[in-house]
Phi, psi and omega in degrees: 000351181287339181278348183286126180267142179287112177232172183281191180290113184203190180282134180260121178282139184284342183227160172074203181281107186297313186296317182292314180294321179295321179295318179296317181296313181292327178294319178297318178296319180297318178297320179297315180294322179295319179295319180296313181294324179295318179294319180296317179295322179294318179296319180294319179294322179294323177295317180295318180294320179296320178293321180293320179293323180295323180280338184265006180287151182237155176286134183291329184274309184267343181078007180274146178291138182248002179295316179294321179297320179294319179295319178294319178296322178294321179295316179296322179294321178292324179290331181278355180292140177289124181247125180243137177281131179263116179280126180260108181256150178295151181296137178277149179296138182278126180267115178245105180291131180245131182292335180290332182258328180259101185293333182287346178277347180285152174295150182298141181292141179293149179287137180291153178290149177282170181296320180295319179293321178296319178296318179294320178296318179294324178294316177297322179294319178296318178297320181293318184282327186264342184228306185295309183296313178299323180294318181292318182291330181263011180293126180082000179258146178294142181287127182283144177287132179294135179268174180292142179285169179292140180286142179294144179226152182292139179275127182268113176243106180291123180240131185294333181291334181256330180260099185291335180287348178273347180286156174291148179297142181293141179291149179286136180291153178288151176278175184296320181295318180294320179295320179295319179294318178297319178295321179295316179294325179292317178295322178295320181291321184283319188269342184229306186293314184294314177298323180295316181295317180294322178296318178296323179294319179295320180297315180292329180286000000 
């Protein structure tokens, strides 16, 4: 800590001699700012001097100053320029034609084949699959001896009349209490409710 120099509030370097490195860093920044301000002042002073010299010029023949005449001529030329008002309109929506939505943008659909052309294509396909392709693939190969064909076997057709396990399970019969209740409701409907309804219908008719 004996190497640390007492300096003001500034950037603290994490290694080495803090005071020396901080002084070098701040000194470099100060020089950069001084150079920048010096150049800016020189440019501003040069612009002011150039404008003053332009206005202080005199005519060689008459000795009259021509700076004001030049400024007036420049003003008159600027006033005579054609000025057009530019109308600022909101952007218009961009139209992007999509073939999925605009059917007329799609290429025309191909005409379907006629019945005669379809029959001819199917005939050529059958000849190719059943004769041309096997002959070409077996060219130069020994002809295989035909083997025995598959033996016939009975065809299994499950029929519900013969296969009892395919039938739906039989419903459970009603008990005596359920049958008595159904019979009572049927007699009530036939002997009392139905005649009353039919009589009311005849009266209203």
